[in-house]
Every structure is written in C-alpha cells, then in structure tokens.
C-alpha positions as CSV (number, residue, x, y, z in Angstrom):
1,X,-10.1,19.1,7.5
2,X,-12.8,17.1,9.4
3,X,-15.2,15.6,6.8
4,X,-18.8,15.8,7.7
5,X,-19.5,12.1,7.2
6,X,-16.5,11.0,9.2
7,X,-16.9,13.4,12.2
8,X,-20.6,14.0,12.5
9,X,-22.1,10.9,11.1
10,X,-19.3,8.5,11.9
11,X,-18.3,9.9,15.2
12,X,-14.6,9.6,14.5
13,X,-12.9,12.6,16.0
14,X,-10.0,11.3,18.2
15,X,-8.9,8.5,15.8
16,X,-7.8,10.7,12.9
17,X,-6.0,13.1,15.3
18,X,-4.1,10.3,16.9
19,X,-2.9,9.2,13.5
20,X,-2.0,12.8,12.6
21,X,-0.1,13.3,15.9
22,X,1.9,10.1,15.2
23,X,2.6,11.0,11.6
24,X,3.1,14.8,11.7
25,X,5.3,16.7,14.0
26,X,3.8,20.1,13.2
27,X,0.1,19.3,13.0
28,X,-2.1,22.5,13.4
29,X,-5.9,22.5,13.9
30,X,-8.0,24.7,11.6
31,X,-10.4,27.2,13.2
32,X,-13.7,25.5,14.1
33,X,-12.2,22.0,14.0
34,X,-14.1,18.9,15.1
35,X,-17.8,19.0,15.4
36,X,-17.9,22.7,14.6
37,X,-16.0,22.2,11.4
38,X,-17.2,23.9,8.2
39,X,-18.2,21.7,5.3
40,X,-15.8,22.0,2.3
41,X,-18.7,21.9,-0.1
42,X,-18.5,18.2,-1.0
43,X,-21.1,16.9,1.5
44,X,-24.7,16.0,1.0
45,X,-24.1,15.1,-2.7
46,X,-23.3,18.7,-3.5
47,X,-20.1,17.8,-5.4
48,X,-22.0,15.3,-7.5
49,X,-24.6,17.9,-8.7
50,X,-23.4,20.2,-11.4
51,X,-26.3,22.6,-10.6
52,X,-24.9,23.1,-7.1
53,X,-21.5,24.3,-8.3
54,X,-22.1,27.8,-7.0
55,X,-23.0,26.5,-3.5
56,X,-19.9,24.2,-3.5
57,X,-17.8,27.2,-4.5
58,X,-19.2,29.4,-1.7
59,X,-18.7,26.6,0.9
60,X,-15.1,26.1,-0.2
61,X,-14.5,29.8,-0.1
62,X,-15.1,29.6,3.7
63,X,-12.7,26.7,3.9
64,X,-10.1,28.6,1.8
65,X,-10.3,31.5,4.3
66,X,-9.6,29.1,7.2
67,X,-6.5,27.8,5.3
68,X,-5.3,31.3,4.6
69,X,-5.5,32.1,8.3
70,X,-2.8,29.6,9.1
71,X,0.7,31.1,8.8
72,X,3.2,28.9,7.0
73,X,0.7,26.2,6.0
74,X,2.3,23.8,3.5
75,X,-0.3,21.0,3.4
76,X,-3.8,20.0,4.4
77,X,-4.7,16.4,5.3
78,X,-8.1,15.3,4.2
79,X,-9.4,11.8,5.4
80,X,-12.2,11.7,2.8
81,X,-11.7,11.0,-0.9
82,X,-14.7,13.2,-1.8
83,X,-13.5,16.1,0.2
84,X,-10.0,15.6,-1.2
85,X,-11.3,16.1,-4.7
86,X,-13.2,19.2,-3.6
87,X,-10.0,20.6,-2.0
88,X,-7.9,20.0,-5.0
89,X,-10.4,21.6,-7.3
90,X,-11.1,24.5,-5.0
91,X,-7.5,25.3,-4.4
92,X,-6.7,25.2,-8.1
93,X,-9.6,27.5,-8.9
94,X,-8.3,30.0,-6.3
95,X,-4.7,29.5,-7.6
96,X,-3.6,28.4,-4.1
97,X,-0.9,26.2,-5.6
98,X,1.4,26.4,-2.6
99,X,-0.8,23.9,-0.6
100,X,-0.4,20.2,-0.9
101,X,-3.5,18.1,-0.4
102,X,-2.8,14.7,1.3
103,X,-5.1,11.9,2.2
104,X,-4.8,10.7,5.8
105,X,-4.0,7.1,4.6
106,X,-1.3,8.5,2.3
107,X,0.3,10.5,5.1
108,X,0.3,7.4,7.4
109,X,1.8,5.2,4.6
110,X,4.5,7.8,3.9
111,X,5.3,7.9,7.6
112,X,5.6,4.1,7.9
113,X,7.8,4.1,4.8
114,X,10.1,6.7,6.4
115,X,10.3,4.7,9.7
116,X,11.1,1.5,7.8
117,X,13.9,3.3,5.8
118,X,15.3,4.9,9.0
119,X,15.5,1.5,10.7
120,X,17.3,0.2,7.6
C-alpha cells in the first residue's frame, strides 16, 4: 500500500520499493500502485473523525477489492502507522483474517534479523 502522505506529499516512491525488493522475494504491486494509488480511508484525518466512519469504510472497500484481486496474497506491507490501523480494522471488519498486515520497518527488521541468524 502506498500511503497518501508518503507518496503524494512526501514524494517517496522508489525508496520504499527498494526496501521491499531487498526484504521480500515475492513482492507484488497492487493495481494502481504509486501516484495512482487509492487511499485506504485513513488519509485527511478521516480515521480520526468518528462521523466519517462510513466514508472510511467505503474507501477501504476499494482497497479490499484490490487485495482480493491478488491471487495467493498472504501479507500486505504498509509504511504508515495510521494506514496500518485502518488496514487492520478494515480487514477484521470484512473477516479477511488470512492477510497479515506488516509495517515496512517491521519487515526490514525481520529481514535483518534473518540475515544475522543465517550468518551465525
């Protein structure tokens, strides 16, 4: 998932992908990745406004459709803590328990730990 604040506002598109490529052998892009990415429903303060729950749910519904379109998907990596919370709540609400939600920093840390253990 490409968070709105990181991609559009921050301009960081290549850097997260470089980390993903180095940390994940089977990285797959979602449809409309990058600048055309769909908001998960957490942007613009929507996730902090209880009155916007319906809007957030509708936005995440589009994201859930993108996830369901990827065969064999086991996990989704989310670089933004706010988006991660939206993903965890949205997946639970839709009973999509088969998907693990990982932070990008968490994935990189696990990869470094695995490398360290392999080097013994």
